[in-house]
C-alpha positions in Angstrom: -3.7 35.8 38.2 -6.8 35.1 36.8 -7.6 32.2 35.2 -7.7 32.2 31.0 -9.7 30.2 29.3 -10.5 27.6 26.2 -12.5 28.2 22.8 -13.1 25.1 20.6 -13.4 26.7 16.8 -14.6 25.5 14.0 -12.7 26.4 11.2 -14.9 25.2 8.3 -13.9 22.8 5.5 -10.7 24.4 4.5 -11.1 27.8 2.6 -10.2 30.4 5.2 -12.3 32.9 4.4 -14.8 30.3 5.9 -14.1 31.0 9.6 -16.4 33.1 11.2 -15.2 36.9 12.4 -15.8 35.6 16.2 -13.4 32.7 15.2 -10.8 34.7 13.5 -11.0 37.4 16.1 -10.8 34.8 18.9 -7.1 33.4 16.9 -5.6 36.5 16.3 -6.1 37.2 19.9 -5.1 33.9 21.5 -2.3 33.8 23.4 -1.9 29.6 22.2 -3.2 27.8 18.7 -4.1 24.2 19.0 -4.8 22.8 15.3 -5.7 19.6 13.4 -3.2 20.2 11.2 -3.8 17.4 8.5 -7.5 19.6 8.0 -7.4 23.1 9.1 -5.0 25.4 6.8 -2.4 27.3 7.5 -3.9 30.1 6.3 -5.6 30.5 9.2 -2.5 31.5 11.0 -0.9 34.0 9.2 0.4 37.2 11.0 -0.5 35.3 14.4 2.1 35.8 16.5 0.9 32.8 18.9 2.5 29.7 18.8 0.4 27.2 16.7 0.7 23.8 17.5 -0.2 20.6 15.1 -2.2 18.6 17.4 -1.9 15.3 14.3 1.0 13.8 16.1 0.0 14.3 19.5 -2.7 11.9 22.1 -5.6 12.9 24.0 -3.2 13.9 27.6 -0.9 16.1 25.6 -3.1 18.0 23.7 -5.0 18.6 27.4 -2.0 19.5 28.3 -1.1 22.6 26.4 -4.9 24.0 26.6 -4.4 23.6 30.0 -1.6 25.0 31.1 -2.1 28.0 29.0 -5.3 28.5 30.6 -4.3 28.0 34.0 -1.6 30.7 33.7 -4.3 33.1 32.3 -3.9 32.6 28.9 -6.7 32.3 26.0 -6.5 29.1 24.3 -7.5 28.6 21.0 -8.3 24.3 20.2 -8.8 24.8 16.2 -10.9 22.0 14.9 -12.1 21.3 10.9 -15.7 21.9 9.7 -18.4 22.3 12.3 -17.1 20.9 16.3 -20.5 19.5 16.9 -20.2 17.0 13.9 -18.2 13.9 14.7 -15.7 16.1 17.0 -14.0 15.6 19.6 -14.9 18.3 21.2 -16.6 15.9 24.4 -13.5 14.1 25.7 -11.3 17.1 25.6 -13.9 19.1 27.4 -14.7 16.6 30.0 -10.6 16.7 30.7 -11.4 20.5 31.1 -14.0 20.3 33.6 -12.0 17.4 35.4 -9.7 20.8 36.0 -12.1 23.5 36.4 -10.9 25.3 33.4 -13.9 27.2 31.5 -14.4 26.6 27.7 -16.9 27.4 24.7 -17.8 27.0 21.4 -17.5 28.7 18.2 -19.5 27.1 15.5 -18.0 26.2 11.9 -19.4 25.7 8.6 -19.4 22.0 7.8 -17.8 20.3 5.0 -21.8 18.7 4.0 -22.9 23.3 3.9 -20.1 24.2 2.1 -20.7 21.4 -0.3 -24.5 22.5 -1.4 -22.9 25.7 -1.9 -20.5 24.9 -4.3 -22.9 22.6 -6.0 -25.4 25.0 -6.0 -28.0 23.2 -4.7 -30.6 23.4 -2.0 -30.8 20.7 0.9 -34.9 21.0 1.1 -36.8 21.9 -1.3 -39.9 23.2 -1.5 -42.8 20.2 -2.3 -40.1 17.8 -1.6 -37.8 16.8 0.7 -37.8 18.9 3.9 -35.5 16.7 6.4 -31.7 16.7 6.0 -30.0 13.8 7.8 -26.1 13.9 8.1 -24.2 10.9 8.6 -21.9 8.2 8.2 -21.6 4.8 7.0 -20.2 2.3 10.8 -16.3 1.0 10.0 -14.0 1.1 13.1 -16.1 4.2 14.8 -19.5 2.0 15.0 -23.0 3.6 14.2 -26.1 1.7 15.8 -28.2 0.3 13.9 -31.3 2.2 14.0 -29.1 5.0 12.4 -27.7 2.2 9.3 -27.6 3.6 5.8 -30.6 2.0 4.7 -32.6 2.9 7.6 -32.2 6.8 7.4 -32.5 6.7 3.2 -36.1 4.8 4.2 -37.1 8.5 5.2 -36.6 9.7 1.4 -34.7 13.0 2.8 -31.9 14.9 1.9 -28.9 13.2 3.1 -25.1 13.7 3.8 -23.1 10.7 3.9 -19.6 11.9 6.0 -16.6 10.3 6.5 -17.0 7.1 4.1 -15.0 7.7 1.1 -13.3 5.1 0.9 -16.0 2.7 0.8 -18.2 4.3 -2.5 -19.8 1.0 -3.6 -20.7 0.4 0.1 -22.2 4.0 0.1 -24.4 3.5 -3.1 -25.2 -0.1 -2.3 -27.1 0.7 1.1 -28.3 3.6 0.0 -30.5 2.1 -3.1 -31.6 -0.9 -0.4 -32.7 1.8 1.9 -35.3 2.8 -1.1 -33.6 5.6 -3.1 -34.2 5.9 -6.7 -31.0 4.7 -9.2 -31.9 8.4 -10.3 -31.6 10.0 -7.7 -29.4 13.3 -7.7 -26.1 12.9 -6.1 -23.3 15.5 -5.6 -19.9 14.4 -4.5 -17.6 16.5 -2.8 -14.2 16.4 -2.7 -11.7 18.3 -0.8 -14.2 21.3 -0.9 -12.7 24.7 0.4 -9.3 23.9 -0.9 -7.3 24.3 -3.9 -8.3 21.4 -6.2 -11.4 20.8 -4.6 -13.7 19.8 -6.9 -17.9 18.9 -7.2 -19.3 16.1 -9.2 -22.9 15.4 -10.6 -24.2 11.9 -10.8 -26.8 9.5 -10.7 -26.9 7.4 -7.2 -26.1 4.6 -9.4 -23.2 5.7 -10.8 -21.8 6.9 -7.3 -19.4 4.4 -6.9 -18.0 4.3 -10.8 -17.7 8.3 -10.2 -16.0 8.3 -7.5 -13.2 5.9 -8.5 -12.9 7.3 -11.7 -12.1 10.8 -9.5 -9.8 9.3 -7.2 -11.7 10.5 -4.6 -11.0 8.3 -1.8 -10.9 10.7 1.2 -12.1 14.3 2.4 -15.3 13.2 -0.2 -19.0 14.3 0.9 -21.7 12.6 -0.6 -25.0 14.5 -0.7 -27.9 12.5 -1.5 -30.4 15.1 -2.8 -34.3 13.2 -3.8 -36.9 15.6 -5.4 -34.1 18.1 -7.4 -36.6 17.8 -10.5 -39.6 18.7 -9.2 -40.7 21.5 -11.5 -39.8 24.6 -11.0 -43.5 25.9 -10.3 -43.7 23.2 -7.8 -41.3 23.9 -6.0 -41.3 27.6 -4.9 -41.2 28.7 -1.4 -45.0 30.4 -0.2 -43.2 33.1 1.7 -43.1 35.2 -1.1 -45.8 34.4 -3.3 -48.2 37.6 -3.1 -50.9 36.1 -1.4 -49.5 34.5 1.2 -50.0 36.4 4.5 -47.2 36.5 7.5 -46.1 38.8 10.4 -44.5 41.3 8.1 -46.6 41.1 4.9 -50.6 41.1 4.0 -50.9 39.0 1.2 -53.0 40.1 -1.7 -55.1 38.7 -5.1 -55.8 35.0 -5.0 -54.3 32.6 -2.4 -54.0 34.4 0.7 -53.1 32.5 3.1 -51.7 33.2 6.8 -48.4 31.7 8.0 -45.4 32.5 9.8 -43.0 35.5 9.0 -39.5 35.0 7.3 -37.7 33.8 10.9 -40.0 31.1 11.1 -40.0 29.8 7.5 
């Protein structure tokens, strides 16, 4: 019997329609589904005949045994994670056990809650003439964060920034961001349970972050997007890509301000 395979699949932030076409196809064709029940919507498995097992009460060895036995019997196992598997996930340790057993595995990316929050708030993370870098991080807690990646040090870059997995300490998030150099009036978007029924977006200033989180009861499943540069005048923060005078590999610029540059796929 040919050996099967394990697919780690990013389910996105909660909206069943925010899974990739590939991820949905693999789930439908799977012989076994193991999913993070506290954060992955059951609606993803409607009409699916394969057994779907919630991994929340399982240990790593127990989860591995399910995936291993399915693959060794020639089946396709779908290990469904919330959001994007490469961000604060547990793929590395699961993959190491599969490698030790000689089992093939691969990953299907998903939509991070950080990007879903930006979409729900209708904001751009990078701004022409403003921040060109986006940082995703978390507070140090039971899971430590290297000192070089502490929130104040990252805030010192002045980049757009998303703080995940830190909703229980909004006062600390606010204090460390201010300590790092963001101005008190910096726009912050709070995305609570984005993609889930009752999900909510709240806009506030950085110096009102903690009060906004507390007053709305956002104690978990909340993304803090810190967005400097959002107040730049529209005329000063337009992409040059579609400027009539901007020349690139797919269009010749015309008139004043003609300038060469990369094509659309590179900018």
